[in-house]
VOBA-1610 file (N, C-alpha, C; in pm, whole numbers, padded with zeros to 5 digits, always signed):
BEGIN
Met-01629-01061-01517Met-01613-00977-01399Met-01507-00871-01425Lys-01532-00753-01375Lys-01433-00646-01379Lys-01380-00624-01237Tyr-01258-00572-01231Tyr-01191-00558-01103Tyr-01139-00416-01085Arg-01132-00374-00960Arg-01076-00243-00924Arg-00969-00264-00818Thr-00871-00176-00817Thr-00758-00191-00725Thr-00770-00096-00608Asn-00759-00149-00487Asn-00752-00067-00367Asn-00614-00002-00365Arg-00609+00129-00380Arg-00480+00197-00393Arg-00396+00189-00266Lys-00459+00172-00150Lys-00382+00163-00026Lys-00322+00026-00003Thr-00383-00077-00060Thr-00336-00213-00032Thr-00284-00287-00155Gly-00321-00239-00274Gly-00283-00308-00396Gly-00370-00426-00431Asp-00472-00455-00349Asp-00560-00570-00374Asp-00649-00543-00495Arg-00659-00643-00581Arg-00744-00637-00700Arg-00878-00703-00666Ile-00983-00622-00660Ile-01110-00663-00601Ile-01221-00661-00705Ser-01304-00764-00705Ser-01415-00771-00800Ser-01516-00660-00773Glu-01570-00601-00881Glu-01669-00494-00865Glu-01794-00543-00792Ile-01830-00667-00815Ile-01940-00727-00742Ile-01882-00826-00643Gly-01909-00803-00516Gly-01870-00896-00412Gly-01994-00964-00358Met-01987-01008-00234Met-02102-01078-00177Met-02115-01048-00029Gly-02234-01004+00012Gly-02267-00993+00152Gly-02318-01126+00205Ser-02329-01136+00337Ser-02361-01266+00397Ser-02484-01262+00487Ser-02571-01166+00464Ser-02689-01155+00550Ser-02782-01274+00538Tyr-02790-01335+00418Tyr-02892-01435+00391Tyr-02838-01575+00362Ile-02708-01591+00348Ile-02654-01718+00300Ile-02691-01834+00393His-02706-01809+00522His-02742-01917+00615His-02881-01974+00586Glu-02967-01893+00522Glu-03103-01938+00492Glu-03103-02046+00383Ala-02995-02056+00308Ala-02987-02154+00199Ala-02970-02296+00250Gly-02921-02310+00373Gly-02882-02442+00421Gly-02740-02472+00379Phe-02680-02573+00438Phe-02538-02598+00418Phe-02505-02631+00272Glu-02570-02730+00215Glu-02534-02775+00080Glu-02559-02668-00025Glu-02676-02605-00020Glu-02706-02500-00118Glu-02616-02378-00094Gly-02583-02351+00031Gly-02493-02240+00061Gly-02355-02262+00002Val-02302-02383+00016Val-02172-02416-00043Val-02179-02400-00195Lys-02284-02450-00256Lys-02302-02438-00401Lys-02308-02292-00443Thr-02375-02211-00365Thr-02388-02068-00396Thr-02253-01998-00393Leu-02175-02024-00289Leu-02045-01960-00276Leu-01947-02006-00383Lys-01953-02134-00416Lys-01867-02184-00524Lys-01904-02120-00657Arg-02034-02101-00680Arg-02076-02036-00805Arg-02029-01890-00807Ala-02033-01823-00693Ala-01984-01686-00686Ala-01836-01680-00723Tyr-01758-01768-00665Tyr-01615-01771-00695Tyr-01590-01803-00842Glu-01660-01900-00896Glu-01644-01936-01037Glu-01681-01819-01129Gly-01773-01735-01084Gly-01815-01620-01163Gly-01724-01500-01150Gly-01616-01512-01073Gly-01518-01404-01061Gly-01528-01322-00934Ile-01625-01350-00849Ile-01637-01278-00722Ile-01524-01323-00629Asn-01450-01225-00578Asn-01338-01260-00490Asn-01338-01184-00358Tyr-01446-01109-00330Tyr-01451-01028-00208Tyr-01580-01059-00134Phe-01566-01098-00006Phe-01679-01146+00071Phe-01684-01075+00206Asp-01800-01017+00235Asp-01821-00956+00367Asp-01878-01060+00462Leu-01826-01063+00585Leu-01867-01165+00680Leu-01934-01107+00804Ala-02007-00997+00786Ala-02102-00953+00887Ala-02229-01031+00860Ala-02225-01159+00892Ala-02330-01253+00853Ala-02456-01236+00938Gly-02569-01278+00881Gly-02693-01271+00956Gly-02702-01377+01065His-02624-01483+01053His-02626-01592+01150His-02490-01663+01148Gly-02452-01715+01263Gly-02324-01784+01274Gly-02314-01908+01188Asp-02425-01963+01144Asp-02421-02082+01058Asp-02353-02055+00925Ala-02334-01928+00889Ala-02272-01895+00761Ala-02124-01935+00756Phe-02055-01932+00869Phe-01910-01949+00867Phe-01863-02088+00827Pro-01925-02195+00878Pro-01885-02328+00829Pro-01914-02346+00680Val-02016-02279+00629Val-02047-02286+00485Val-01932-02225+00405Tyr-01886-02109+00447Tyr-01770-02046+00381Tyr-01647-02134+00393Gly-01626-02191+00512Gly-01509-02274+00532Gly-01505-02393+00437Glu-01620-02455+00416Glu-01627-02569+00327Glu-01612-02527+00181Ala-01678-02418+00144Ala-01683-02379+00003Ala-01553-02320-00049Leu-01481-02246+00035Leu-01373-02163-00018Leu-01237-02186+00047His-01225-02282+00137His-01095-02298+00205His-00983-02333+00108Asp-01016-02404-00001Asp-00911-02447-00093Asp-00871-02339-00193Val-00943-02225-00193Val-00904-02112-00280Val-00878-01988-00195Arg-00848-02010-00068Arg-00837-01899+00028Arg-00742-01790-00019Glu-00631-01824-00080Glu-00533-01723-00120Glu-00583-01637-00237Asn-00692-01678-00300Asn-00744-01604-00415Asn-00860-01512-00381Ile-00899-01509-00254Ile-01016-01433-00214Ile-00984-01341-00097Phe-01075-01248-00070Phe-01060-01154+00040Phe-01181-01163+00132Tyr-01154-01173+00262Tyr-01260-01170+00364Tyr-01250-01039+00441Gln-01364-00974+00463Gln-01365-00867+00562Gln-01442-00919+00683Ile-01371-00923+00796Ile-01421-00982+00920Ile-01434-00873+01025His-01544-00876+01099His-01582-00762+01183His-01555-00789+01331Phe-01476-00700+01390Phe-01442-00707+01531Phe-01550-00633+01610Gly-01647-00711+01655Gly-01764-00655+01723Gly-01891-00727+01685Ala-01886-00804+01575Ala-01998-00890+01539Ala-01990-01017+01624Asp-02097-01047+01696Asp-02095-01157+01793Asp-02200-01261+01756Tyr-02156-01388+01750Tyr-02246-01497+01712Tyr-02259-01601+01823Thr-02242-01556+01947Thr-02251-01645+02062Thr-02385-01717+02067Glu-02493-01646+02033Glu-02628-01702+02036Glu-02674-01750+01900Gly-02584-01757+01804Gly-02621-01799+01669Gly-02657-01682+01581Glu-02764-01611+01614Glu-02801-01492+01539Glu-02696-01382+01557Tyr-02690-01292+01460Tyr-02596-01180+01470Tyr-02623-01097+01594Gly-02517-01062+01664Gly-02524-00968+01775Gly-02408-00871+01767Trp-02414-00765+01845Trp-02310-00662+01843Trp-02253-00648+01983Ser-02122-00650+01994Ser-02059-00641+02125Ser-01941-00544+02123Leu-01928-00470+02234Leu-01812-00383+02253Leu-01727-00432+02370Asp-01745-00560+02405Asp-01665-00623+02511Asp-01546-00694+02448Leu-01425-00663+02493Leu-01305-00714+02431Leu-01297-00866+02434Glu-01326-00929+02546Glu-01314-01075+02555Glu-01416-01143+02464Thr-01535-01085+02453Thr-01636-01140+02362Thr-01588-01130+02218Val-01527-01016+02185Val-01475-00997+02050Val-01366-01099+02020Lys-01276-01121+02115Lys-01168-01218+02094Lys-01223-01358+02069Arg-01321-01399+02150Arg-01379-01532+02134Arg-01450-01544+01998Ser-01520-01439+01961Ser-01595-01442+01835Ser-01502-01451+01716Val-01394-01372+01717Val-01300-01374+01606Val-01232-01511+01596Ala-01194-01567+01709Ala-01131-01700+01709Ala-01226-01805+01651Lys-01353-01797+01688Lys-01454-01892+01637Lys-01472-01876+01486Met-01477-01750+01439Met-01493-01727+01296Met-01375-01784+01217Leu-01254-01760+01265Leu-01136-01810+01194Leu-01135-01962+01189Lys-01170-02026+01299Lys-01172-02172+01303Lys-01273-02227+01202Glu-01392-02170+01199Glu-01497-02222+01112Glu-01473-02187+00965Leu-01401-02076+00941Leu-01364-02040+00805Leu-01246-02122+00754Arg-01180-02191+00846Arg-01063-02274+00812Arg-00952-02188+00753Thr-00923-02080+00824Thr-00817-01989+00781Thr-00745-01937+00905Asp-00625-01884+00885Asp-00549-01831+00998Asp-00514-01684+00979Tyr-00580-01618+00885Tyr-00555-01474+00868Tyr-00680-01404+00818Ile-00680-01273+00833Ile-00794-01188+00799Ile-00744-01082+00701Asp-00806-01074+00585Asp-00761-00975+00487Asp-00792-00833+00535Tyr-00916-00811+00577Tyr-00956-00679+00626Tyr-01027-00696+00760Gly-00960-00654+00866Gly-01017-00659+01000Gly-01091-00529+01027Phe-01221-00539+01048Phe-01306-00420+01051Phe-01338-00370+01192Ile-01319-00240+01209Ile-01375-00167+01322Ile-01526-00164+01294His-01603-00236+01373His-01738-00272+01333His-01848-00178+01383Cys-01934-00136+01290Cys-02063-00073+01320Cys-02050+00049+01412Gln-01979+00148+01364Gln-01956+00270+01442Gln-02051+00380+01393Asp-02170+00387+01452Asp-02269+00484+01407Asp-02283+00606+01498Glu-02224+00597+01618Glu-02225+00709+01712Glu-02082+00739+01755Phe-02057+00865+01791Phe-01925+00899+01841Phe-01893+00817+01967Ser-01994+00791+02047Ser-01973+00713+02170Ser-01929+00570+02140Asp-01973+00515+02026Asp-01930+00381+01987Asp-01779+00376+01971Trp-01723+00475+01904Trp-01579+00481+01880Trp-01502+00502+02010Glu-01555+00587+02096Glu-01489+00610+02224Glu-01486+00482+02308Thr-01597+00408+02311Thr-01602+00283+02386Thr-01513+00177+02321Tyr-01513+00172+02190Tyr-01434+00075+02115Tyr-01286+00088+02150Arg-01239+00213+02155Arg-01098+00235+02191Arg-01074+00212+02340Lys-01163+00263+02422Lys-01147+00249+02568Lys-01140+00103+02608Asn-01220+00018+02547Asn-01225-00124+02583Asn-01112-00206+02521Gly-01031-00143+02437Gly-00913-00211+02384Gly-00934-00289+02256Ile-01050-00274+02193Ile-01076-00353+02073Ile-00992-00303+01956Tyr-00981-00171+01942Tyr-00898-00117+01834Tyr-00753-00157+01853Asp-00704-00151+01977Asp-00566-00193+02003Asp-00547-00341+01971Tyr-00650-00421+01993Tyr-00643-00564+01961Tyr-00627-00585+01811Ile-00703-00509+01731Ile-00688-00517+01585Ile-00546-00479+01545Leu-00494-00371+01604Leu-00358-00327+01572Leu-00255-00434+01611Gln-00278-00500+01724Gln-00187-00607+01767Gln-00187-00721+01665Leu-00306-00762+01620Leu-00314-00870+01521Leu-00254-00828+01388Lys-00264-00699+01356Lys-00201-00651+01233Lys-00050-00662+01243Lys+00005-00627+01359Lys+00149-00637+01380Lys+00195-00782+01370Glu+00109-00875+01413Glu+00142-01017+01408Glu+00118-01079+01271Gly+00058-01003+01181Gly+00033-01053+01047Gly-00097-01130+01031Ile-00176-01139+01138Ile-00304-01210+01130Ile-00409-01123+01059Val-00409-00995+01090Val-00489-00897+01017Val-00397-00827+00917Arg-00435-00827+00792Arg-00350-00766+00690Arg-00380-00618+00668His-00507-00581+00674His-00547-00442+00652His-00662-00410+00747Ile-00683-00280+00769Ile-00786-00237+00864Ile-00902-00172+00789Gly-01022-00210+00830Gly-01143-00154+00771Gly-01228-00084+00876Leu-01328-00012+00828Leu-01423+00058+00915Leu-01562+00040+00858Ser-01657+00004+00942Ser-01796-00010+00903Ser-01880+00095+00975Ser-01955+00175+00898Ser-02041+00278+00959Ser-02146+00322+00858His-02259+00371+00912His-02363+00432+00829His-02361+00585+00838Thr-02276+00642+00926Thr-02287+00783+00965Thr-02169+00865+00916Pro-02191+00955+00821Pro-02079+01034+00764Pro-01995+01108+00867Gln-02057+01174+00964Gln-01978+01250+01061Gln-01887+01160+01144Val-01937+01044+01181Val-01855+00949+01257Val-01743+00895+01170Ile-01774+00867+01046Ile-01672+00819+00952Ile-01557+00918+00943Met-01591+01044+00926Met-01487+01146+00909Met-01396+01153+01033Arg-01455+01144+01151Arg-01373+01151+01272Arg-01280+01030+01281Ile-01333+00910+01255Ile-01249+00791+01267Ile-01140+00791+01161Leu-01170+00839+01041Leu-01066+00848+00938Leu-00956+00944+00980Asp-00990+01044+01062Asp-00889+01135+01115Asp-00799+01067+01219Glu-00853+00967+01289Glu-00785+00911+01406Glu-00733+00769+01387Ala-00771+00703+01278Ala-00727+00565+01256Ala-00681+00550+01111Asp-00587+00460+01090Asp-00534+00435+00956Asp-00620+00328+00888Val-00720+00371+00814Val-00820+00282+00756Val-00789+00259+00608Asp-00797+00133+00566Asp-00770+00096+00427Asp-00897+00071+00346Met-01007+00039+00414Met-01134+00010+00346Met-01249+00058+00434Leu-01343+00128+00374Leu-01463+00172+00443Leu-01581+00092+00393Met-01660+00037+00483Met-01787-00024+00447Met-01896+00077+00479Phe-01968+00121+00374Phe-02065+00230+00386Phe-02192+00189+00314Ser-02305+00234+00364Ser-02434+00203+00302Ser-02462+00304+00191Val-02469+00255+00067Val-02483+00344-00049Val-02595+00293-00139Asn-02688+00380-00169Asn-02790+00356-00271Asn-02863+00488-00297Pro-02942+00498-00403Pro-03008+00626-00432Pro-03100+00675-00321Ala-03162+00583-00249Ala-03252+00625-00142Ala-03175+00692-00029Tyr-03070+00628+00019Tyr-02996+00682+00132Tyr-02928+00814+00095Asp-02874+00821-00026Asp-02805+00943-00066Asp-02898+01063-00069Trp-03028+01038-00083Trp-03124+01147-00088Trp-03221+01148+00029Gly-03176+01090+00140Gly-03250+01107+00264Gly-03370+01018+00283Glu-03378+00905+00211Glu-03493+00815+00224Glu-03446+00676+00268Gly-03505+00625+00376Gly-03471+00490+00418Gly-03416+00485+00560Gln-03407+00363+00613Gln-03371+00342+00753Gln-03232+00393+00787Tyr-03137+00380+00695Tyr-03000+00420+00722Tyr-02956+00540+00637Ala-03049+00628+00610Ala-03018+00747+00530Ala-02957+00855+00619Tyr-02844+00823+00679Tyr-02780+00916+00773Tyr-02695+01018+00697Gly-02700+01142+00741Gly-02619+01247+00681Gly-02688+01311+00562Ser-02654+01436+00537Ser-02707+01507+00421Ser-02638+01458+00294Ala-02695+01496+00181Ala-02634+01460+00053Ala-02491+01514+00046Glu-02469+01635+00098Glu-02336+01695+00095Glu-02239+01619+00184Glu-02285+01578+00302Glu-02198+01503+00394Glu-02162+01366+00336Arg-02258+01302+00273Arg-02231+01171+00215Arg-02134+01185+00096Asn-02156+01287+00016Asn-02068+01308-00099Asn-01925+01338-00052Ala-01913+01408+00060Ala-01779+01437+00114Ala-01706+01309+00153Val-01780+01207+00200Val-01719+01078+00233Val-01665+01013+00106Tyr-01747+01011-00001Tyr-01700+00951-00128Tyr-01574+01022-00177Gln-01576+01153-00173Gln-01464+01229-00226Gln-01338+01210-00142Arg-01353+01206-00011Arg-01235+01186+00074Arg-01173+01049+00049Cys-01257+00948+00038Cys-01203+00813+00015Cys-01131+00805-00119Glu-01188+00866-00221Glu-01121+00868-00352Glu-00988+00942-00343Lys-00988+01055-00276Lys-00866+01135-00263Lys-00756+01061-00189Glu-00791+00990-00080Glu-00693+00926+00006Glu-00666+00780-00031Gly-00733+00731-00134Gly-00711+00594-00178Gly-00775+00489-00091Ile-00870+00530-00008Ile-00943+00436+00078Ile-01056+00375-00004Gly-01056+00244-00017Gly-01164+00180-00092Gly-01294+00180-00016Ile-01404+00180-00089Ile-01537+00168-00026Ile-01600+00037-00071Ser-01639-00045+00026Ser-01722-00162-00002Ser-01863-00126+00043Val-01961-00158-00040Val-02095-00104-00021Val-02191-00208+00036Met-02244-00178+00154Met-02350-00260+00211Met-02486-00199+00175Lys-02590-00282+00186Lys-02728-00240+00162Lys-02746-00175+00024Pro-02693-00236-00082Pro-02702-00174-00215Pro-02844-00160-00267Phe-02937-00242-00216Phe-03076-00236-00261Phe-03168-00187-00150Ser-03111-00127-00046Ser-03188-00080+00070Ser-03272-00194+00127Gly-03206-00308+00151Gly-03275-00423+00206Gly-03381-00480+00114Gly-03367-00459-00016Gly-03464-00507-00114Gly-03575-00410-00146Gln-03585-00301-00070Gln-03694-00206-00091Gln-03691-00140-00229Leu-03571-00111-00277Leu-03561-00041-00406Leu-03604-00130-00522Leu-03609-00260-00501Leu-03643-00353-00608Leu-03792-00383-00614Asp-03869-00329-00520Asp-04012-00358-00508Asp-04088-00225-00504Ala-04168-00199-00606Ala-04240-00072-00615Ala-04330-00049-00493Ser-04385-00159-00436Ser-04475-00144-00322Ser-04402-00108-00193Leu-04270-00133-00189Leu-04190-00105-00070Leu-04097+00015-00088Ser-04066+00048-00212Ser-03972+00156-00239Ser-04024+00289-00184Pro-03936+00367-00120Pro-03979+00499-00072Pro-04016+00592-00185Phe-03983+00554-00309Phe-04012+00638-00425Phe-04136+00592-00502Gly-04194+00479-00459Gly-04313+00431-00526Gly-04289+00367-00661Arg-04166+00336-00690Arg-04133+00268-00815Arg-04008+00184-00793Ala-03994+00081-00873Ala-03883-00013-00855Ala-03767+00020-00948Leu-03646-00004-00899Leu-03527-00004-00983Leu-03487-00150-01004Thr-03406-00176-01105Thr-03352-00310-01123Thr-03225-00324-01039Pro-03185-00447-01007Pro-03058-00464-00935Pro-02941-00402-01010Trp-02945-00407-01143Trp-02833-00359-01224Trp-02827-00207-01226Gln-02942-00141-01221Gln-02941+00005-01209Gln-02882+00046-01075Cys-02919-00024-00969Cys-02864+00007-00837Cys-02712-00015-00834Leu-02666-00126-00890Leu-02523-00155-00891Leu-02447-00050-00972His-02504-00008-01084His-02437+00091-01168His-02428+00225-01095Tyr-02535+00263-01027Tyr-02534+00386-00947Tyr-02421+00380-00843Ile-02411+00269-00774Ile-02309+00253-00670Ile-02168+00260-00728Leu-02145+00189-00837Leu-02011+00180-00893Leu-01969+00309-00963Asp-02061+00401-00985Asp-02028+00533-01038Asp-01979+00628-00930Lys-01997+00594-00803Lys-01961+00684-00695Lys-01809+00686-00674Pro-01751+00804-00651Pro-01607+00811-00622Pro-01572+00724-00502Gly-01457+00658-00512Gly-01407+00578-00400Gly-01458+00436-00395Val-01569+00407-00460Val-01629+00275-00448Val-01550+00171-00527Leu-01519+00060-00460Leu-01451-00053-00525Leu-01546-00169-00552Val-01635-00197-00456Val-01712-00321-00465Val-01848-00304-00400Ala-01951-00356-00466Ala-02085-00363-00409Ala-02106-00503-00351Leu-02178-00512-00240Leu-02190-00637-00166Leu-02336-00679-00149Pro-02403-00716-00256Pro-02540-00768-00242Pro-02538-00906-00178Gly-02645-00939-00109Gly-02658-01073-00053Gly-02717-01169-00154Ala-02698-01299-00128Ala-02755-01403-00214Ala-02766-01531-00133Lys-02865-01615-00168Lys-02880-01742-00099Lys-02906-01857-00195Ser-02869-01838-00322Ser-02879-01947-00418Ser-02787-01918-00535Ala-02748-02025-00605Ala-02665-02008-00723Ala-02739-01929-00830Ala-02872-01946-00837Ala-02952-01871-00935Ala-02946-01722-00908Glu-02947-01681-00781Glu-02936-01539-00749Glu-02799-01485-00785Ile-02696-01565-00765Ile-02562-01524-00807Ile-02559-01503-00958Asp-02618-01594-01032Asp-02620-01582-01178Asp-02690-01453-01222Glu-02795-01416-01151Glu-02865-01291-01184Glu-02774-01171-01160Leu-02703-01169-01048Leu-02612-01059-01018Leu-02501-01049-01122Leu-02452-01164-01166Leu-02340-01165-01261Leu-02381-01117-01400Lys-02510-01102-01424Lys-02556-01048-01552Lys-02526-00899-01566Tyr-02486-00838-01456Tyr-02461-00693-01458Tyr-02368-00652-01571His-02258-00723-01588His-02160-00685-01690His-02204-00719-01831Glu-02318-00783-01846Glu-02372-00814-01977Glu-02477-00712-02020Lys-02518-00625-01931Lys-02627-00534-01959Lys-02584-00418-02048Ser-02677-00370-02129Ser-02651-00256-02218Ser-02652-00126-02138Glu-02603-00019-02200Glu-02606+00111-02134Glu-02748+00152-02100Glu-02841+00119-02187Glu-02981+00154-02162Glu-03035+00081-02040Glu-02998-00045-02024Glu-03046-00123-01910Glu-02981-00078-01780Leu-02862-00021-01787Leu-02792+00025-01667Leu-02827+00169-01631Asp-02887+00240-01723Asp-02917+00381-01704Asp-03012+00401-01586Tyr-02964+00472-01484Tyr-03045+00495-01365Tyr-03098+00637-01357Ser-03099+00708-01470Ser-03143+00848-01469Ser-03289+00862-01430Val-03364+00752-01429Val-03503+00756-01382Val-03512+00810-01240Ile-03404+00800-01163Ile-03409+00849-01025Ile-03432+00999-01021Ala-03407+01070-01131Ala-03433+01214-01133Ala-03580+01245-01110Ser-03666+01152-01147Ser-03809+01176-01133Ser-03854+01179-00988Phe-03771+01124-00896Phe-03806+01133-00754Phe-03695+01198-00673Ala-03605+01268-00742Ala-03496+01336-00672Ala-03550+01453-00590Pro-03492+01480-00474Pro-03534+01595-00395Pro-03491+01725-00463Pro-03551+01836-00427Pro-03518+01964-00491Pro-03369+01997-00488Gln-03300+01958-00380Gln-03158+01993-00368Gln-03071+01920-00468Ala-03127+01816-00535Ala-03049+01742-00634Ala-03048+01812-00770Ala-03143+01903-00792Ala-03151+01970-00922Ala-03025+02050-00948Gly-02975+02039-01070Gly-02857+02115-01110Gly-02726+02054-01068Lys-02727+01930-01012Lys-02605+01865-00969Lys-02583+01737-01047Cys-02464+01722-01106Cys-02432+01603-01183Cys-02411+01485-01089Val-02479+01373-01119Val-02461+01252-01040Val-02386+01145-01120Tyr-02330+01185-01236Tyr-02245+01098-01319Tyr-02323+00982-01381Cys-02452+01003-01408Cys-02534+00893-01458Cys-02507+00860-01604Gly-02447+00952-01680Gly-02413+00927-01819Gly-02528+00937-01916His-02643+00986-01869His-02759+00995-01958His-02738+01099-02068Cys-02640+01184-02050Cys-02612+01289-02149Cys-02544+01234-02275Lys-02498+01109-02272Lys-02429+01052-02388Lys-02526+01037-02505Pro-02474+01040-02629Pro-02333+01061-02666Pro-02303+01208-02691Cys-02183+01250-02657Cys-02137+01384-02691Cys-02081+01380-02834Pro-02124+01471-02922Pro-02074+01468-03060Pro-01924+01489-03072Met-01863+01547-02969Met-01719+01570-02971Met-01642+01459-02897Gly-01715+01366-02841Gly-01651+01253-02774Gly-01610+01278-02630Ile-01663+01383-02568Ile-01631+01410-02427Ile-01707+01311-02339Asp-01636+01249-02245Asp-01703+01167-02143Asp-01747+01263-02033Ile-01866+01317-02049Ile-01911+01428-01965Ile-01922+01388-01818Ser-01973+01270-01791Ser-01987+01227-01651Ser-01850+01212-01585Leu-01752+01157-01657Leu-01619+01140-01599Leu-01549+01274-01580Val-01566+01364-01675Val-01509+01499-01661Val-01567+01567-01537Asn-01698+01553-01517Asn-01761+01610-01398Asn-01706+01548-01270Lys-01688+01417-01271Lys-01638+01349-01151Lys-01497+01399-01116Tyr-01411+01408-01215Tyr-01275+01456-01188Tyr-01275+01601-01138Tyr-01365+01681-01193Tyr-01375+01821-01150Tyr-01419+01829-01003Asp-01522+01755-00968Asp-01570+01758-00830Asp-01462+01710-00734Leu-01388+01607-00773Leu-01280+01558-00688Leu-01168+01659-00677Ala-01138+01727-00787Ala-01033+01829-00785Ala-01072+01943-00691Leu-01199+01983-00693Leu-01245+02089-00603Leu-01236+02045-00458Ala-01245+01914-00435Ala-01234+01861-00298Ala-01088+01843-00255Gly-00994+01879-00343Gly-00854+01874-00307Gly-00777+01753-00355Asp-00835+01676-00445Asp-00769+01556-00496Asp-00682+01593-00617Ala-00551+01608-00592Ala-00459+01647-00699Ala-00453+01543-00810Met-00469+01416-00774Met-00464+01310-00875Met-00578+01322-00975Ala-00691+01379-00931Ala-00805+01395-01021Ala-00770+01488-01137Val-00689+01591-01108Val-00646+01683-01214Val-00559+01608-01315Glu-00470+01524-01264Glu-00383+01448-01354Glu-00464+01349-01438His-00561+01285-01375His-00646+01192-01450His-00722+01266-01560Tyr-00772+01384-01526Tyr-00844+01464-01625Tyr-00753+01495-01744Arg-00631+01529-01716Arg-00539+01571-01823Arg-00496+01455-01913Thr-00517+01332-01867Thr-00483+01217-01951Thr-00599+01174-02041Leu-00715+01236-02026Leu-00829+01201-02111Leu-00799+01236-02257Glu-00841+01151-02348Glu-00821+01179-02490Glu-00896+01304-02534Val-01013+01326-02478Val-01093+01444-02508Val-01138+01505-02375Asn-01108+01631-02354Asn-01151+01692-02228Asn-01249+01806-02253Ala-01281+01879-02147Ala-01389+01978-02153Ala-01364+02089-02254Ser-01240+02116-02286Ser-01210+02225-02381Ser-01261+02196-02521Ala-01294+02070-02549Ala-01345+02034-02682Ala-01492+02067-02701Cys-01559+02110-02595Cys-01703+02139-02601Cys-01731+02250-02702Ile-01831+02228-02788Ile-01869+02329-02889Ile-02001+02397-02853Gln-02047+02374-02731Gln-02168+02439-02680Gln-02292+02409-02765Cys-02302+02284-02812Cys-02416+02248-02896Cys-02544+02229-02815Gly-02531+02203-02685Gly-02647+02190-02599Gly-02712+02053-02596His-02655+01956-02668His-02714+01821-02670His-02720+01764-02528Cys-02614+01778-02452Cys-02611+01724-02316Cys-02709+01797-02225Asp-02726+01928-02247Asp-02820+02005-02166Asp-02962+01951-02183Ser-02997+01918-02304Ser-03133+01872-02332Ser-03159+01733-02278Arg-03054+01654-02257Arg-03072+01517-02211Arg-03055+01500-02060Cys-02997+01597-01993Cys-02969+01579-01851Cys-03098+01575-01769Pro-03127+01464-01701Pro-03251+01454-01622Pro-03247+01536-01494Phe-03127+01584-01457Phe-03113+01662-01335Phe-03100+01812-01362Ser-03128+01851-01486Ser-03130+01993-01527Ser-02996+02061-01507Val-02887+01986-01524Val-02754+02046-01518Val-02726+02113-01652Arg-02678+02236-01647Arg-02635+02305-01770Arg-02493+02258-01800Gln-02485+02140-01861Gln-02355+02078-01882Gln-02266+02158-01975Ser-02323+02223-02074Ser-02239+02301-02166Ser-02171+02416-02092Glu-02243+02481-02001Glu-02182+02587-01921Glu-02077+02527-01827Arg-02109+02410-01775Arg-02016+02345-01682Arg-01888+02303-01753Met-01896+02261-01879Met-01776+02224-01953Met-01682+02345-01966Ala-01739+02462-01991Ala-01657+02583-02000Ala-01592+02615-01865Glu-01670+02600-01759Glu-01620+02624-01624Glu-01507+02527-01589Ile-01527+02400-01623Ile-01427+02297-01592Ile-01300+02322-01671Ser-01315+02356-01797Ser-01198+02383-01881Ser-01114+02496-01824Arg-01180+02605-01784Arg-01108+02718-01726Arg-01035+02677-01599Tyr-01104+02602-01514Tyr-01044+02563-01387Tyr-00923+02473-01409Met-00939+02370-01492Met-00831+02274-01512Met-00709+02339-01578Glu-00731+02434-01663Glu-00620+02504-01726Glu-00549+02597-01629Ser-00619+02638-01523Ser-00559+02731-01425Ser-00476+02659-01319Val-00499+02528-01305Val-00428+02452-01201Val-00285+02423-01247Lys-00191+02460-01166Lys-00050+02440-01200Lys-00001+02305-01152
//
């Protein structure tokens, strides 16, 4: 397992975490076995927007004895009064639900207390008016909530809440389909979604990723909006290449499924290469680097995708991106304009021209 650090909190988080949409389907014993296998495999970050309330006692049994080694993100607004997942903006319901979750998890604190499921501006207005946000802040002051998170599918709403609340972790729906306008939660334009990634990277806000496989659609050619299937590892690699992203949160309901997810770090560059998405990319994606790395290898040793990422972040106002660029062993100025990367780029980016542009820009920044 590889880990990334949330710059706002200092937490060291596994690149692959675990969502909880399906764990209740495993049953108690298999669910406990699944969670223990996840922990043994290095997974230390768990989202608890569960599909059913039965998930919480499973977590409590499986992980209570390693509680200090793991992170839970718990959602203020997820309601399990009827067993199945529900959504509530009523303060007393939220209080009862959070108390029930903590009891069944066998813990007395929350690593990341989430402002839950804010997809409309009116959701945020009601959330504050009803006192739920103030309740999270109160628990943070008491030490019960350690950090504050935000869950949303909508870029415009995310940007407003980030302006008005001190958020340490964003839970956002990320996959190739949504980023290019395909799928149930493909909210916002490609530019608006990219602005969310860049802002989080700039401000040190970590992103935990829900719906990494678009509810399984991307893994099934008959269901995929693109008419072809990606592998789970291609999807995970795409997600982890995005600025700001710390952890992907696929669901699982068996130890065997966990073992499949953990194969990600064993895969070759060829198996992780997601440049096939260029074949179904929308016209607006042409000429834009998505950091897929298909241009490798550069004969001069330039990490072209990383250079592009730092440049895009620098243009978005991230001063640290310039410093990161300058610490690279080989940067854009080493480009000899051989055109190898141009011929390999599936998105028709003129990378050799871009290297010259990036070099000029980075040298001009004081």
